[in-house]
C-alpha positions as CSV (number, residue, x, y, z in Angstrom):
1,M,163.2,130.5,70.8
2,F,160.8,132.3,73.1
3,L,161.3,134.2,76.4
4,W,158.4,135.7,78.5
5,D,158.9,139.4,78.9
6,N,156.5,139.8,81.8
7,V,156.2,138.5,85.3
8,V,152.6,137.5,84.7
9,F,151.2,136.2,81.4
10,G,147.9,134.9,80.2
11,P,145.7,133.2,81.2
12,I,146.4,130.8,78.3
13,H,144.8,127.5,77.5
14,S,146.9,124.6,78.7
15,R,146.5,121.0,77.6
16,R,147.0,119.8,81.1
17,L,145.9,122.7,83.4
18,G,142.9,124.4,81.6
19,S,142.9,128.2,81.9
20,S,146.4,128.8,83.3
21,L,147.7,132.1,84.5
22,G,151.5,132.0,84.1
23,I,154.0,133.3,86.6
24,N,157.6,134.0,85.5
25,I,159.9,134.7,88.4
26,S,163.0,134.2,86.3
27,P,164.7,137.1,84.5
28,T,162.8,138.4,81.6
29,T,165.8,138.8,79.3
30,V,167.7,135.5,79.8
31,K,166.8,131.9,80.6
32,I,168.1,130.7,84.0
33,C,167.9,127.0,84.6
34,S,169.8,124.1,86.1
35,F,169.1,122.0,83.0
36,D,169.8,122.7,79.3
37,C,167.0,120.5,77.8
38,I,167.2,119.8,74.2
39,Y,163.5,120.5,73.7
40,C,163.0,123.6,75.8
41,E,160.8,126.3,74.2
42,C,163.0,128.9,75.8
43,G,166.0,127.8,73.9
44,W,169.4,126.8,75.2
45,T,170.6,127.7,78.7
46,L,173.2,130.3,77.7
47,E,173.7,131.7,81.2
48,K,175.6,129.0,83.0
49,T,175.9,130.8,86.4
50,I,173.0,131.1,88.8
51,E,173.5,134.4,90.6
52,P,170.8,135.7,93.0
53,C,171.2,139.2,91.7
54,L,169.9,138.1,88.3
55,F,166.4,137.4,89.6
56,L,163.5,139.8,89.9
57,P,163.0,141.3,93.3
58,I,160.2,139.7,95.3
59,E,158.3,143.0,95.7
60,K,158.1,143.4,91.9
61,I,156.8,139.9,91.5
62,I,154.2,140.1,94.2
63,D,152.9,143.5,93.0
64,A,152.6,142.2,89.5
65,I,150.7,139.1,90.6
66,D,148.4,141.2,92.8
67,M,147.6,143.6,90.1
68,K,146.9,140.9,87.5
69,L,144.7,138.8,89.8
70,S,142.7,141.9,90.8
71,Q,142.1,142.7,87.1
72,C,141.1,139.2,86.2
73,K,138.7,139.0,89.2
74,T,137.1,142.4,88.2
75,I,136.3,141.3,84.6
76,G,135.4,137.7,85.6
77,T,138.2,135.9,84.0
78,I,138.3,132.1,84.7
79,I,141.6,130.9,86.1
80,D,141.9,127.1,86.8
81,S,145.6,127.2,87.7
82,I,148.2,129.8,88.7
83,T,151.3,128.3,87.3
84,F,154.9,128.9,87.9
85,S,156.6,128.5,84.5
86,G,158.5,131.1,82.5
87,N,162.1,131.5,81.5
88,G,163.8,128.6,83.3
89,E,163.6,126.8,86.7
90,P,161.4,128.8,89.1
91,T,162.7,127.1,92.3
92,L,166.1,128.7,91.6
93,H,164.8,132.1,92.7
94,P,166.5,132.7,96.1
95,K,163.2,133.7,97.7
96,F,161.0,131.1,96.1
97,D,159.5,130.0,99.4
98,Q,158.5,133.6,100.3
99,I,156.9,134.0,96.9
100,I,154.9,130.9,97.4
101,D,153.7,132.1,100.8
102,A,152.7,135.5,99.4
103,L,150.9,133.9,96.4
104,I,148.9,131.6,98.6
105,V,147.5,134.8,100.4
106,L,146.7,136.4,97.1
107,R,145.1,133.3,95.7
108,N,142.9,133.0,98.8
109,K,141.9,136.6,98.4
110,Y,141.0,136.6,94.7
111,Y,140.6,133.0,93.5
112,P,140.2,130.7,96.5
113,K,139.2,127.7,94.4
114,T,142.1,128.0,92.0
115,V,145.1,125.6,92.3
116,I,148.7,126.7,92.4
117,T,151.0,124.8,90.1
118,C,154.8,124.7,89.9
119,L,156.5,123.1,86.9
120,S,159.9,122.1,88.2
121,N,162.9,119.8,87.3
122,A,163.2,118.8,90.9
123,T,166.9,119.7,91.2
124,Q,166.3,122.2,94.1
125,L,164.6,119.6,96.3
126,T,168.0,119.5,98.1
127,N,167.0,122.9,99.5
128,E,164.7,122.4,102.5
129,R,162.9,125.7,102.0
130,V,162.1,124.8,98.4
131,L,160.9,121.3,99.4
132,A,158.7,122.8,102.2
133,A,157.2,125.4,99.7
134,L,156.3,122.8,97.1
135,K,154.5,120.8,99.8
136,K,152.2,123.8,100.4
137,I,150.8,124.0,96.9
138,E,148.2,121.8,95.2
139,N,150.2,120.9,92.1
140,P,153.9,120.4,92.3
141,I,154.6,119.0,88.8
142,L,158.1,117.5,88.7
143,K,160.0,116.4,85.6
144,L,161.5,113.0,85.0
145,D,162.2,112.5,81.3
146,A,164.8,109.7,81.7
147,V,165.9,107.3,84.4
148,S,169.2,106.1,82.9
149,E,172.1,108.4,83.5
150,H,173.0,108.3,79.8
151,L,169.6,109.4,78.6
152,F,169.3,111.9,81.4
153,K,172.5,113.7,80.3
154,L,171.5,113.4,76.6
155,I,168.0,114.9,77.0
156,N,168.2,117.2,80.0
157,K,171.9,118.2,79.9
158,P,172.2,119.3,83.6
159,I,174.4,122.3,84.2
160,V,174.6,121.6,87.9
161,A,176.3,118.6,89.5
162,I,173.4,116.2,89.9
163,S,172.6,112.6,88.8
164,V,169.3,111.1,87.8
165,E,169.7,108.7,90.7
166,K,169.9,111.7,93.0
167,I,166.7,113.3,91.5
168,I,164.8,110.0,91.9
169,N,165.9,109.9,95.6
170,L,164.8,113.5,96.0
171,L,161.4,112.8,94.6
172,Q,160.8,110.2,97.3
173,Q,160.9,113.0,99.8
174,L,157.5,114.1,98.6
175,H,156.0,110.7,99.6
176,G,153.9,110.4,96.5
177,D,152.1,113.8,97.0
178,F,153.2,115.2,93.6
179,I,152.5,114.9,89.9
180,L,155.2,113.5,87.7
181,Q,155.6,114.7,84.2
182,T,157.6,112.9,81.5
183,L,158.2,114.2,77.9
184,F,158.8,111.3,75.5
185,L,160.6,112.0,72.3
186,K,163.1,110.6,69.8
187,G,165.8,111.9,67.5
188,E,169.5,112.5,67.2
189,I,171.6,114.7,69.5
190,D,175.4,114.9,69.7
191,G,175.6,112.2,67.0
192,Q,173.6,109.8,69.1
193,I,170.2,108.4,68.0
194,F,167.8,107.9,71.0
195,N,164.2,107.2,71.8
196,N,163.1,107.2,75.5
197,T,160.0,105.1,74.7
198,L,162.1,102.0,73.8
199,E,163.2,99.1,75.9
200,P,164.9,98.6,78.2
201,H,164.5,102.2,79.2
202,L,160.7,102.2,79.2
203,S,160.4,99.3,81.6
204,L,163.0,100.9,83.8
205,W,161.1,104.1,83.8
206,I,157.9,102.3,84.8
207,K,159.7,100.6,87.6
208,V,160.9,103.9,88.9
209,V,157.5,105.4,88.6
210,Q,156.0,102.5,90.6
211,H,158.7,103.0,93.3
212,I,158.2,106.8,93.8
213,H,154.4,106.4,93.3
214,P,153.3,109.9,92.4
215,R,149.6,110.6,92.6
216,K,149.4,111.2,88.9
217,V,151.7,110.9,85.8
218,M,151.4,113.4,82.9
219,I,152.7,112.0,79.7
220,Y,153.3,114.2,76.6
221,S,155.6,114.9,73.7
222,L,156.8,117.8,71.6
223,D,154.4,120.6,70.9
224,R,156.6,123.6,70.2
225,N,159.8,124.6,68.5
226,T,162.9,123.1,70.0
227,P,166.6,124.3,70.1
228,A,167.9,121.0,69.0
229,Q,166.9,120.3,65.4
230,R,166.7,116.6,64.9
231,L,164.0,115.8,67.3
232,E,160.7,114.0,66.6
233,K,157.3,113.9,68.3
234,I,156.1,110.5,69.7
235,P,152.7,109.6,68.2
236,F,149.8,110.2,70.6
237,E,148.7,106.5,70.3
238,K,152.1,105.5,71.8
239,L,151.7,108.0,74.7
240,V,148.2,106.5,75.4
241,E,149.8,103.0,75.4
242,I,152.4,104.1,78.0
243,S,149.7,105.8,80.1
244,Q,147.8,102.6,80.2
245,K,150.8,100.7,81.4
246,I,151.0,103.2,84.3
247,Q,147.4,102.8,85.1
248,Q,147.9,99.0,85.3
249,I,150.2,99.5,88.2
250,G,147.6,101.5,90.1
251,I,148.7,105.0,89.3
252,L,146.6,107.6,87.6
253,A,148.1,108.7,84.2
254,D,147.0,110.8,81.3
255,A,148.5,111.4,77.8
256,Y,148.4,114.9,76.3
């Protein structure tokens, strides 16, 4: 599996975000996440403790972002999105809110028309400072791969005490001003065959999406190597079909 060894990487071409400058505020040597998703390109979550001392100092992060944005601006690099991604869940950083505030200043200085994106699993929306920080950026993209507790635990394997019902309730705190992302896949894990595009789960997922009503839904499937071996990509035609079902309930949706 793959870990980013720098604070800033790219820009790289993203299927969903265009020219995306990646920001990794997680450790560069180990994945730190509140999930242990079976499909994560960073591999399994081997570090089960979430200690503040493991994270990069805010000063190092901001200096690295400042330097990279300055270099990109000087040579005329196009950046459509500055994207928090990297080696785990970015909102776990103890100073995530301060990093967001500093990044907004730098973005306005170098690339005022560029959006700030954060890819998150939504587990830290219980933290008021994280919630407030995500409300400040243009693209909080929050994950919801399953809406039944069984599939949630099978696919996302949370390592913190949280239920999918709790996550759904937390997403409502954004009052629809966020982007929902769902990865559809099928396969076998822990001896169980699953497919999160099948009924009754798909209809239940659509019902939840209608309830939390994000401004957009991003639907995609596997595109990289996965730590679990018996996983299969969902055909693009099926993803388009699901996106059309979301559009029929009045919510913008795209398949990637």
